[in-house]
C-alpha positions as CSV (number, residue, x, y, z in Angstrom):
1,X,6.5,10.9,32.2
2,X,7.2,13.3,29.4
3,X,10.2,15.6,29.0
4,X,8.4,18.3,31.0
5,X,7.4,16.1,33.8
6,X,3.8,15.8,32.5
7,X,2.2,12.4,32.1
8,X,2.4,11.1,28.6
9,X,-0.9,11.3,26.7
10,X,0.3,9.4,23.6
11,X,0.9,5.7,24.3
12,X,1.7,4.4,20.8
13,X,0.8,4.5,17.1
14,X,-2.1,2.4,16.0
15,X,-2.1,2.9,12.2
16,X,-1.0,5.0,9.3
17,X,-3.2,5.7,6.2
18,X,-1.8,4.6,2.9
19,X,-3.8,6.3,0.1
20,X,-4.8,4.6,-3.1
21,X,-6.7,5.4,-6.2
22,X,-7.1,1.8,-7.2
23,X,-8.3,-0.1,-4.1
24,X,-8.4,-3.6,-5.7
25,X,-4.9,-3.2,-7.0
26,X,-3.7,-2.0,-3.7
27,X,-5.3,-4.9,-1.9
28,X,-3.5,-7.3,-4.3
29,X,-0.2,-5.5,-3.7
30,X,-0.3,-5.3,0.1
31,X,-2.0,-8.7,0.6
32,X,-0.4,-10.8,-2.1
33,X,2.9,-9.2,-3.2
34,X,4.0,-8.0,0.2
35,X,2.2,-10.9,1.9
36,X,0.7,-8.8,4.7
37,X,-2.3,-10.3,6.5
38,X,-5.6,-8.3,6.0
39,X,-7.2,-7.9,9.4
40,X,-10.2,-5.7,8.5
41,X,-12.3,-4.6,5.5
42,X,-14.4,-1.4,5.7
43,X,-17.7,-3.0,4.6
44,X,-18.8,-1.4,1.3
45,X,-16.2,1.4,1.6
46,X,-12.8,0.9,-0.2
47,X,-10.6,0.5,2.9
48,X,-8.7,-2.4,4.4
49,X,-6.1,-2.9,7.2
50,X,-2.9,-4.8,6.7
51,X,-0.8,-5.9,9.7
52,X,3.0,-5.5,9.7
53,X,3.5,-6.9,13.2
54,X,4.0,-3.5,14.9
55,X,1.9,-1.1,12.8
56,X,-1.3,-1.4,10.9
57,X,-1.4,0.0,7.3
58,X,-4.9,1.4,6.6
59,X,-5.0,1.2,2.8
60,X,-7.8,3.5,1.7
61,X,-9.2,5.0,-1.5
62,X,-8.9,8.3,0.3
63,X,-11.0,10.3,-2.3
64,X,-14.0,8.0,-1.5
65,X,-13.6,9.0,2.2
66,X,-13.7,12.7,1.4
67,X,-10.0,13.2,1.6
68,X,-7.7,14.1,-1.3
69,X,-5.2,11.8,-2.8
70,X,-1.5,12.5,-2.4
71,X,1.0,9.6,-2.6
72,X,3.3,9.5,0.5
73,X,6.8,10.2,-0.8
74,X,8.4,9.7,2.6
75,X,9.1,6.0,3.2
76,X,7.3,3.7,5.6
77,X,10.1,1.3,6.8
78,X,9.0,-2.3,6.9
79,X,11.1,-4.4,9.2
80,X,12.6,-7.7,7.9
81,X,14.6,-10.3,9.6
82,X,16.9,-11.1,6.7
83,X,17.5,-8.2,4.4
84,X,19.0,-10.1,1.4
85,X,16.4,-12.9,1.5
86,X,13.5,-10.4,1.8
87,X,14.8,-8.3,-1.1
88,X,15.3,-11.3,-3.3
89,X,11.8,-12.6,-2.5
90,X,10.1,-9.3,-3.1
91,X,12.0,-8.9,-6.4
92,X,10.7,-12.4,-7.4
93,X,7.2,-11.1,-6.8
94,X,7.7,-8.1,-9.1
95,X,8.8,-5.4,-6.6
96,X,11.2,-3.0,-8.3
97,X,13.5,-1.3,-5.8
98,X,14.2,2.4,-6.5
99,X,17.4,2.4,-4.6
100,X,20.5,0.3,-4.1
101,X,21.0,-1.1,-0.6
102,X,21.8,1.6,1.9
103,X,24.1,0.6,4.7
104,X,23.9,3.2,7.5
105,X,26.4,1.5,9.7
106,X,23.7,-0.1,11.8
107,X,21.1,-1.2,9.3
108,X,20.4,-2.1,5.7
109,X,17.5,-0.6,3.8
110,X,16.2,-0.1,0.3
111,X,13.2,1.8,-1.1
112,X,10.4,0.8,-3.5
113,X,7.0,2.1,-4.4
114,X,3.5,0.6,-4.3
115,X,1.3,0.9,-7.5
116,X,0.1,4.4,-6.4
117,X,3.6,5.8,-5.8
118,X,3.6,5.5,-2.0
119,X,7.2,5.0,-1.0
120,X,8.0,2.0,1.2
121,X,11.3,0.4,2.2
122,X,12.5,-2.8,3.7
123,X,14.7,-2.3,6.7
124,X,16.9,-4.5,8.9
125,X,18.9,-3.3,11.9
126,X,22.0,-5.5,12.2
127,X,23.7,-3.6,15.0
128,X,22.6,-1.7,18.1
129,X,22.2,2.0,18.1
130,X,25.2,3.9,19.4
131,X,25.6,7.6,20.4
132,X,27.3,8.1,17.1
133,X,24.5,6.5,15.0
134,X,21.9,8.6,16.8
135,X,23.6,11.9,15.8
């Protein structure tokens, strides 16, 4: 039940759209550089879906779908099991991190951008949430 006692209508999040202006370059980045499996291609349209394990990234040349292009400047946090190893591996694949490691007290994270300027980050929670960390 929702906060007001009503039955929840929303049951999860299926995908987020990641806009691109250069579809082939984006496919290379998400599929090869990040190593995400591609689960769907949109036929002749410039769109593909990449799986993160808990959320699908729908990489689309948005202007070809009648939408404008604006890079997402708010990060999509990609979960990793080993923060240091993931950062080192991505750096070896050419990813340039735009921030130092942020330690929130419960997780490590660092931001980077895809070729279109969409902000992503790697994120690893190393401690459980507490009342203090939720504030």
